[in-house]
BADO-589759 format. One line per field, with one value per residue (C-alpha): chain; x, y, z. Coordinates in steps of 0.5 Angstrom, whole numbers, always signed. Example, Ala and Ser with C-alpha at 12.3 -4.5 7.8 and 13.67 -1.06 7.14 Angstrom:
zamar = (A;A)
px = (+25;+27)
py = (-9;-2)
pz = (+16;+14)
# end
This chain:
zamar = (A;A;A;A;A;A;A;A;A;A;A;A;A;A;A;A;A;A;A;A;A;A;A;A;A;A;A;A;A;A;A;A;A;A;A;A;A;A;A;A;A;A;A;A;A;A;A;A;A;A;A;A;A;A;A;A;A;A;A;A;A;A;A;A;A;A;A;A;A;A;A;A;A;A;A;A;A;A;A;A;A;A;A;A;A;A;A;A;A;A;A;A;A;A;A;A;A;A;A;A;A;A;A;A;A;A;A;A;A;A;A;A;A;A;A;A;A;A;A;A;A;A;A;A;A;A;A;A;A;A;A;A;A;A;A;A;A;A;A;A;A;A;A;A;A;A;A;A;A;A;A;A;A;A;A;A;A;A;A;A;A;A;A;A;A;A;A;A;A;A;A;A;A;A;A;A;A;A;A;A;A;A;A;A;A;A;A;A;A;A;A;A;A;A;A;A;A;A;A;A;A;A;A;A;A;A;A;A;A;A;A;A;A;A;A;A;A;A;A;A;A;A;A;A;A;A;A;A;A;A;A;A;A;A;A;A;A;A;A;A;A;A;A;A;A;A;A;A;A;A;A;A;A;A;A;A;A;A;A;A;A;A;A;A;A;A;A;A;A;A;A;A;A;A;A;A;A;A;A;A;A;A;A;A;A;A;A;A;A;A;A;A;A;A;A;A;A;A;A;A;A;A;A;A;A;A;A;A;A;A;A;A;A;A;A;A;A;A;A;A;A;A;A;A;A;A;A;A;A;A;A;A;A;A;A;A;A;A;A;A;A;A;A;A;A;A;A;A;A;A;A;A;A;A;A;A;A;A;A;A;A;A;A;A;A;A;A;A;A;A;A;A;A;A;A;A;A;A;A;A;A;A;A;A;A;A;A;A;A;A;A;A;A;A;A;A;A;A;A;A;A;A;A;A;A;A;A;A;A;A;A;A;A;A;A;A;A;A;A;A;A;A;A;A;A;A;A;A;A;A;A;A;A;A;A;A;A;A;A;A;A;A;A;A;A;A;A;A;A;A;A;A;A;A;A;A;A;A;A;A;A;A;A;A;A;A;A;A;A;A;A;A;A;A;A;A;A;A;A;A;A;A;A;A;A;A;A;A;A;A;A;A;A;A;A;A;A;A;A;A;A;A;A;A;A;A;A;A;A;A;A;A;A;A;A;A;A;A;A;A;A;A;A;A;A;A;A;A;A;A;A;A;A;A;A;A;A;A;A;A;A;A;A;A;A;A;A;A;A;A;A;A;A;A;A;A;A;A;A;A;A;A;A;A;A;A;A;A;A;A;A;A;A;A;A;A;A;A;A;A;A;A;A;A;A;A;A;A;A;A;A;A;A;A;A;A;A;A;A;A;A;A;A;A;A;A;A;A;A;A;A;A;A;A;A;A;A;A;A;A;A;A;A;A;A;A;A;A;A;A;A;A;A;A;A;A;A;A;A;A;A;A;A;A;A;A;A;A;A;A;A;A;A;A;A;A;A;A;A;A;A;A;A;A;A;A;A;A;A;A;A;A;A;A;A;A;A;A;A;A;A;A;A;A;A;A;A;A;A;A;A;A;A;A;A;A;A;A;A;A;A;A;A;A;A;A;A;A;A;A;A;A;A;A;A;A;A;A;A;A;A;A;A;A;A;A;A;A;A;A;A;A;A;A;A;A;A)
px = (+346;+348;+345;+341;+342;+335;+329;+325;+320;+323;+319;+320;+321;+327;+330;+334;+328;+323;+321;+322;+324;+317;+314;+318;+315;+308;+309;+313;+306;+302;+307;+305;+297;+297;+291;+287;+290;+289;+284;+283;+289;+289;+282;+286;+293;+298;+306;+310;+304;+307;+305;+300;+303;+309;+305;+301;+307;+311;+305;+304;+312;+311;+307;+309;+314;+320;+318;+311;+311;+309;+309;+304;+299;+300;+293;+290;+285;+288;+285;+289;+284;+287;+293;+294;+298;+300;+302;+305;+306;+299;+299;+294;+293;+296;+298;+291;+288;+292;+292;+284;+284;+288;+284;+288;+285;+289;+291;+293;+296;+298;+301;+297;+290;+289;+292;+288;+282;+282;+284;+278;+273;+275;+275;+269;+261;+259;+253;+254;+247;+246;+253;+250;+244;+247;+252;+247;+244;+250;+251;+244;+245;+252;+255;+251;+252;+260;+260;+256;+263;+266;+262;+265;+264;+268;+271;+265;+261;+258;+257;+262;+265;+272;+276;+282;+284;+292;+295;+302;+305;+307;+312;+314;+321;+326;+328;+321;+316;+312;+309;+313;+311;+315;+315;+320;+318;+312;+310;+304;+302;+305;+303;+306;+309;+312;+316;+309;+306;+310;+305;+306;+301;+305;+303;+305;+309;+306;+299;+297;+294;+295;+297;+300;+307;+312;+317;+323;+322;+328;+323;+315;+311;+305;+299;+295;+300;+306;+311;+317;+321;+324;+318;+323;+326;+322;+324;+325;+331;+332;+332;+332;+327;+328;+323;+320;+319;+326;+330;+333;+335;+333;+332;+325;+325;+328;+322;+317;+320;+319;+312;+311;+305;+305;+306;+300;+297;+295;+290;+293;+289;+284;+282;+275;+270;+265;+258;+261;+266;+272;+277;+280;+286;+284;+286;+282;+276;+274;+268;+273;+276;+269;+267;+273;+272;+265;+267;+272;+266;+261;+267;+268;+260;+258;+264;+262;+255;+257;+255;+261;+267;+274;+281;+284;+290;+297;+303;+309;+316;+319;+323;+317;+314;+320;+320;+312;+314;+319;+314;+310;+305;+303;+296;+294;+288;+293;+294;+287;+285;+278;+274;+277;+275;+268;+267;+270;+267;+260;+262;+264;+258;+253;+257;+257;+249;+249;+245;+248;+255;+258;+256;+258;+265;+267;+264;+268;+274;+273;+273;+279;+282;+280;+284;+291;+289;+285;+290;+295;+301;+298;+301;+299;+302;+299;+295;+295;+295;+291;+292;+293;+299;+298;+301;+305;+308;+315;+314;+315;+311;+314;+311;+308;+310;+305;+299;+293;+286;+281;+274;+273;+266;+269;+266;+267;+273;+276;+282;+283;+275;+271;+266;+272;+275;+268;+268;+276;+277;+271;+267;+273;+275;+268;+268;+275;+272;+267;+271;+279;+283;+291;+295;+297;+304;+306;+306;+299;+297;+296;+301;+296;+293;+294;+292;+294;+289;+286;+285;+280;+283;+280;+274;+270;+272;+267;+266;+267;+272;+273;+276;+275;+283;+286;+280;+277;+275;+279;+275;+277;+279;+277;+280;+282;+285;+287;+291;+297;+304;+306;+312;+306;+300;+297;+296;+297;+305;+306;+299;+301;+304;+306;+308;+309;+310;+313;+316;+318;+325;+331;+331;+325;+318;+316;+309;+305;+308;+304;+298;+296;+294;+288;+287;+286;+279;+278;+278;+272;+268;+272;+270;+273;+280;+280;+277;+282;+287;+290;+295;+297;+304;+307;+314;+314;+313;+319;+321;+328;+334;+339;+340;+341;+334;+331;+334;+331;+324;+324;+327;+322;+317;+321;+322;+314;+313;+318;+314;+307;+310;+310;+317;+316;+313;+317;+318;+318;+319;+321;+326;+331;+337;+342;+347;+351;+348;+341;+343;+347;+341;+336;+341;+341;+333;+333;+338;+337;+330;+332;+331;+336;+336;+335;+335;+334;+330;+330;+323;+321;+319;+314;+313;+320;+318;+315;+318;+323;+326;+326;+330;+335;+342;+342;+335;+333;+328;+328;+326;+329;+324;+328;+326;+327;+327;+327;+335;+334;+331;+336;+340;+344;+351;+356;+359;+366;+372;+368;+366;+360;+362;+364;+357;+354;+357;+356;+349;+347;+350;+346;+340;+342;+342;+336;+333;+337;+334;+327;+329;+330;+336;+339;+342;+348;+344;+340;+346;+348;+341;+342;+349;+348;+342;+345;+351;+346;+343;+349;+352;+348;+345;+351;+353;+351;+348;+355;+358;+353;+354;+362;+361;+358;+363;+369;+366;+363;+369;+370;+362;+362;+368;+364;+358;+362;+365;+364;+360;+355;+354;+350;+347;+350;+351;+349;+349;+348;+353;+354;+360;+360;+352;+353;+349;+353;+352;+357;+357;+362;+367;+367;+364;+360;+355)
py = (+55;+51;+45;+42;+37;+35;+32;+38;+40;+45;+49;+51;+58;+56;+53;+56;+52;+57;+60;+67;+69;+66;+70;+76;+75;+76;+81;+85;+85;+87;+93;+97;+97;+95;+99;+95;+88;+89;+94;+93;+95;+102;+104;+109;+112;+108;+108;+103;+98;+92;+87;+82;+76;+76;+76;+70;+67;+68;+65;+59;+58;+58;+52;+48;+42;+42;+38;+43;+45;+53;+55;+49;+51;+58;+59;+54;+55;+53;+53;+53;+54;+51;+56;+63;+69;+76;+82;+87;+93;+91;+98;+98;+90;+86;+81;+81;+80;+75;+71;+71;+69;+63;+61;+63;+66;+73;+78;+85;+91;+98;+104;+109;+110;+112;+105;+101;+105;+104;+96;+96;+99;+96;+89;+90;+89;+93;+93;+95;+96;+101;+104;+106;+109;+113;+115;+117;+121;+125;+126;+129;+134;+136;+133;+139;+144;+143;+142;+149;+152;+150;+153;+157;+159;+158;+163;+164;+165;+158;+154;+149;+146;+147;+140;+144;+151;+153;+157;+160;+161;+168;+171;+178;+181;+183;+189;+192;+188;+187;+180;+175;+169;+163;+160;+155;+155;+158;+151;+149;+143;+137;+130;+124;+122;+128;+123;+121;+128;+134;+139;+143;+149;+155;+161;+168;+172;+179;+178;+171;+168;+160;+158;+151;+150;+144;+142;+142;+149;+154;+160;+161;+167;+168;+168;+174;+179;+177;+176;+172;+168;+162;+158;+153;+158;+162;+167;+162;+157;+152;+156;+163;+168;+174;+180;+182;+189;+191;+185;+183;+176;+174;+167;+165;+162;+169;+172;+167;+167;+175;+174;+169;+165;+161;+164;+167;+164;+167;+164;+163;+159;+153;+147;+147;+141;+144;+141;+137;+134;+138;+140;+147;+151;+158;+164;+166;+171;+177;+172;+166;+171;+173;+166;+165;+171;+169;+162;+166;+170;+163;+160;+165;+166;+159;+157;+163;+161;+154;+151;+148;+145;+146;+142;+145;+140;+144;+141;+139;+139;+133;+130;+130;+136;+141;+143;+145;+149;+153;+155;+158;+152;+152;+148;+142;+147;+151;+146;+148;+154;+157;+153;+147;+148;+150;+144;+139;+141;+141;+134;+131;+134;+131;+124;+125;+125;+118;+113;+107;+106;+102;+106;+112;+110;+107;+114;+118;+113;+115;+122;+122;+119;+124;+129;+127;+130;+136;+141;+146;+141;+137;+138;+137;+131;+133;+130;+122;+120;+121;+129;+130;+128;+127;+131;+125;+123;+125;+122;+129;+135;+139;+145;+146;+152;+151;+147;+144;+145;+140;+139;+136;+132;+131;+130;+124;+126;+128;+126;+125;+127;+124;+121;+118;+115;+112;+108;+107;+105;+103;+100;+96;+94;+91;+87;+84;+83;+78;+75;+75;+74;+73;+75;+69;+68;+69;+62;+61;+66;+65;+68;+72;+75;+82;+83;+80;+75;+74;+68;+67;+62;+64;+65;+71;+76;+75;+82;+81;+84;+83;+89;+86;+85;+80;+76;+71;+66;+65;+62;+59;+65;+70;+77;+81;+88;+93;+99;+100;+99;+92;+92;+90;+86;+83;+76;+70;+67;+62;+63;+65;+60;+65;+72;+75;+83;+89;+93;+100;+101;+105;+112;+112;+116;+118;+115;+119;+126;+125;+121;+127;+130;+125;+125;+133;+131;+125;+127;+132;+125;+120;+113;+106;+106;+114;+115;+118;+121;+128;+126;+120;+121;+117;+116;+109;+109;+105;+110;+113;+117;+114;+107;+105;+108;+104;+98;+99;+100;+95;+90;+91;+89;+83;+81;+81;+77;+72;+71;+70;+66;+58;+55;+52;+58;+63;+70;+72;+80;+84;+89;+93;+98;+101;+103;+98;+101;+99;+92;+93;+96;+90;+85;+88;+88;+81;+77;+82;+79;+72;+70;+68;+69;+62;+65;+71;+71;+77;+79;+84;+91;+96;+100;+101;+108;+111;+118;+117;+111;+114;+120;+115;+114;+106;+105;+99;+95;+89;+87;+81;+76;+75;+68;+67;+62;+62;+62;+56;+52;+54;+48;+49;+48;+51;+48;+46;+49;+56;+62;+66;+71;+66;+62;+68;+70;+64;+64;+71;+70;+64;+68;+74;+70;+67;+74;+76;+69;+72;+79;+83;+88;+89;+96;+96;+97;+91;+87;+90;+88;+81;+80;+83;+79;+73;+74;+75;+68;+65;+67;+62;+63;+67;+67;+74;+80;+83;+78;+79;+86;+85;+80;+85;+91;+87;+84;+90;+92;+85;+85;+92;+90;+83;+87;+89;+82;+80;+74;+78;+84;+80;+74;+67;+60;+55;+47;+42;+37;+31;+29;+24;+25;+33;+38;+44;+50;+51;+59;+60;+56;+58;+52;+53;+50)
pz = (+105;+112;+113;+119;+124;+126;+123;+124;+119;+114;+110;+103;+104;+108;+102;+96;+92;+94;+87;+88;+81;+79;+84;+82;+75;+77;+82;+76;+72;+79;+80;+74;+76;+83;+85;+79;+81;+88;+89;+96;+99;+95;+97;+102;+101;+105;+104;+102;+100;+98;+92;+94;+90;+94;+100;+97;+96;+102;+106;+102;+102;+110;+110;+104;+105;+101;+96;+95;+87;+89;+82;+80;+86;+86;+82;+86;+92;+98;+105;+112;+117;+123;+123;+125;+122;+125;+122;+127;+122;+118;+114;+108;+110;+105;+109;+112;+106;+103;+109;+109;+102;+104;+109;+115;+122;+122;+127;+124;+128;+127;+131;+126;+127;+120;+117;+122;+120;+113;+114;+118;+114;+107;+110;+114;+112;+106;+103;+95;+94;+100;+98;+91;+93;+98;+92;+88;+93;+94;+87;+86;+92;+95;+88;+84;+89;+88;+81;+81;+84;+77;+72;+67;+60;+54;+49;+45;+52;+52;+59;+60;+66;+69;+70;+73;+75;+74;+80;+81;+88;+89;+94;+95;+92;+98;+94;+91;+95;+88;+88;+84;+80;+82;+74;+73;+66;+62;+60;+64;+60;+56;+54;+58;+52;+49;+43;+40;+42;+42;+43;+49;+53;+54;+58;+55;+60;+58;+56;+60;+54;+53;+47;+43;+42;+41;+46;+41;+39;+42;+42;+43;+40;+43;+38;+42;+43;+39;+45;+43;+49;+51;+54;+58;+62;+68;+73;+79;+79;+84;+91;+88;+84;+80;+80;+73;+76;+79;+76;+83;+85;+92;+96;+96;+103;+105;+103;+105;+112;+112;+111;+116;+112;+106;+99;+96;+89;+83;+78;+71;+67;+67;+63;+61;+58;+53;+52;+46;+50;+48;+52;+52;+55;+57;+61;+67;+66;+71;+72;+74;+79;+82;+82;+87;+91;+92;+95;+100;+102;+103;+106;+111;+112;+113;+118;+122;+123;+125;+119;+117;+121;+118;+120;+126;+127;+126;+123;+128;+126;+123;+118;+113;+115;+116;+109;+109;+116;+112;+107;+112;+113;+120;+120;+115;+113;+110;+105;+101;+98;+100;+94;+96;+103;+101;+97;+101;+108;+104;+102;+109;+112;+107;+108;+115;+115;+112;+117;+116;+120;+115;+109;+112;+114;+107;+104;+109;+107;+100;+102;+106;+99;+95;+99;+97;+90;+92;+95;+94;+94;+88;+81;+73;+71;+64;+58;+56;+63;+70;+70;+77;+81;+88;+94;+96;+89;+92;+99;+102;+103;+97;+96;+89;+85;+80;+84;+80;+83;+80;+80;+87;+85;+78;+71;+67;+64;+71;+75;+82;+84;+89;+83;+79;+85;+87;+81;+80;+88;+91;+86;+84;+91;+92;+86;+88;+95;+91;+86;+89;+83;+82;+76;+71;+70;+63;+61;+63;+58;+50;+46;+42;+49;+50;+57;+63;+65;+72;+75;+81;+86;+93;+96;+97;+103;+108;+111;+118;+122;+130;+134;+141;+143;+145;+142;+146;+140;+134;+128;+122;+117;+122;+122;+128;+128;+133;+133;+138;+139;+137;+142;+147;+144;+149;+145;+149;+149;+144;+140;+133;+128;+123;+123;+116;+116;+112;+118;+116;+113;+117;+115;+111;+110;+117;+116;+122;+120;+113;+116;+120;+113;+113;+120;+121;+117;+120;+127;+126;+125;+129;+128;+129;+131;+130;+137;+143;+138;+138;+133;+129;+131;+137;+140;+139;+132;+129;+124;+126;+123;+128;+127;+135;+136;+130;+132;+139;+137;+132;+136;+142;+137;+134;+142;+143;+136;+139;+145;+142;+136;+137;+138;+131;+128;+123;+123;+116;+113;+107;+107;+103;+105;+101;+107;+112;+118;+115;+115;+122;+125;+122;+125;+132;+132;+129;+134;+140;+140;+140;+132;+127;+120;+116;+109;+104;+98;+93;+90;+86;+90;+88;+82;+78;+76;+82;+83;+88;+85;+78;+81;+84;+81;+83;+85;+89;+85;+90;+97;+100;+104;+111;+114;+121;+126;+134;+135;+140;+134;+129;+129;+122;+122;+117;+111;+112;+109;+107;+111;+111;+106;+101;+102;+102;+95;+92;+94;+92;+85;+84;+86;+82;+76;+77;+77;+70;+67;+68;+65;+71;+71;+77;+80;+84;+90;+88;+88;+95;+98;+95;+98;+105;+106;+104;+109;+115;+113;+112;+119;+122;+130;+133;+140;+141;+138;+138;+134;+129;+128;+129;+123;+119;+120;+119;+113;+110;+105;+102;+101;+98;+93;+91;+89;+82;+81;+74;+76;+80;+74;+68;+66;+68;+66;+70;+70;+75;+77;+82;+86;+92;+93;+94;+89;+86;+82;+77;+75;+69;+72;+79;+84;+90;+94)
# end
């Protein structure tokens, strides 16, 4: 990269020696079960939760001198009590927690009250004994009432519990007005690993019996009525459905719009838990239908009498709500059936009556977490894994044609239930607060070990959160949180040592549009940061489809970061994008705020098999760490005889090779992330923002062409050579600095 003129202290993260490949190996391990390895950031749903090991590495790299061995020190206890860290987009609190573990005084702010409140609660005071006592009280009271709603009998008439009810969406045929079930196939259950366990559960189209078959079979024969059919075919294909009564095909949305309400649902099956622990799929009985009708009557009665309060917040049109609105969903209450509403309202009321504020708040947060698994947009993942696929697995509000209704309180074998999330989310988070751990690097584990060893190398979380903003007293290792736009923080000028964050990405998920799903229930009992809001949507949210708007809003936050950051401080953030306008708008925000990018490091991003990534042709599995200094303090000068593009290509190839050497396979979009970010770093401090944007535009085609260069596409061979005191990397015969 470019050289510096002055004797200014250079930090490890500013150099190409920063061990991003080492961090990526640890992050890869974390990414597969991040809710277990970092449970404190996964108590409540938030989008794009970044990996804690990456942010621990970022923070260490920001304070470490060039000669610091981060790989050796990563798993050691560290403390930086005299330094301050600020995250203006704190989201789920990754930066907050990692900075607290390292002894920094930390400031966090988010524009969305759902995010800010979740961080306040999970980082704040918690009494494990009192929490456990209140949970047991809930279990013995409202928990038993809810479980009664899911009582049934097995095929012999013996009492059993329902784990899951299965429903199918219905719309009216546009030709004969008969209800049409929207089956994409007749397979209602399969194993998550079909190669090993090919057995499937099939619903007969004639008699409604549920029977077993094999995924490889071309046809199925009902064991009850003898009907033969192709189980893999249904009557709904893409946007159209075919009526089984009149055989006419029609557009599903046309039928929905004609009805002016969400599609109806028909109960088609259940998975029960027998007294002996056996699970069994069964068709619903008349008693099951009557039990649901009773829930409808009880909900109407208790709501009319004022015993229960239900969400009333309506959906607003937006990028991520448009599809649900097109399907007739007008209120967030519409996302639940009547039995779910009854059970959730009972539970919400019972938790709200807990006297201790911190215990009440954390159990209400857990209740909010339960919502994403208990609604009509959740679906069945199948056997062999957590059964309930939560509603945000696609990052959009996708109406499910075969929704699953889980047992809200749950059984020991339930998925997505309140009692299960108490064990897997809340208790894990409490344990982690007491003994924070890091995942061992592969070289630190015994070859015989089959588990990923956890290393305790941080002090316990203190459990104290200050919400007075801006704070008057800043103590070592203190946590200060606020809710509001970060384009005007109120923090004193030049008071922050490091700003470390993960801003929203251009043209990505609009968080507030989805967060309103949770807020619809949270506003019924406002607390903490939830007071005073009618919706979480805000015009200042940094989330736009238009590059200019995104650059303007992000630039306003970065300008405030520039004001609050000390002159020798750094702004470091993670980012990725597959389109050139994503990089142009980012450059506009960074340079327009008075920063320049001094280096860029590719690192492992979130889980590789996340649904949006798994469906992408060229998935992005990397984030890039962008290291920024105030432009006035960036005194680098470019390497003589080389253009920014040439420097960027050489360094990008070298960094890609380091990831290849650690076993990472990079897509074309991954290579684009590496090269485009490195190009921004090699531009140096441009004379103006316009110069930077012009450079990206002029070099775009050459950068795109370089993505397919053989040097960039596979494992590379390195060796070090010295010439006239300079250090060079030789990559397959191509020399670059």
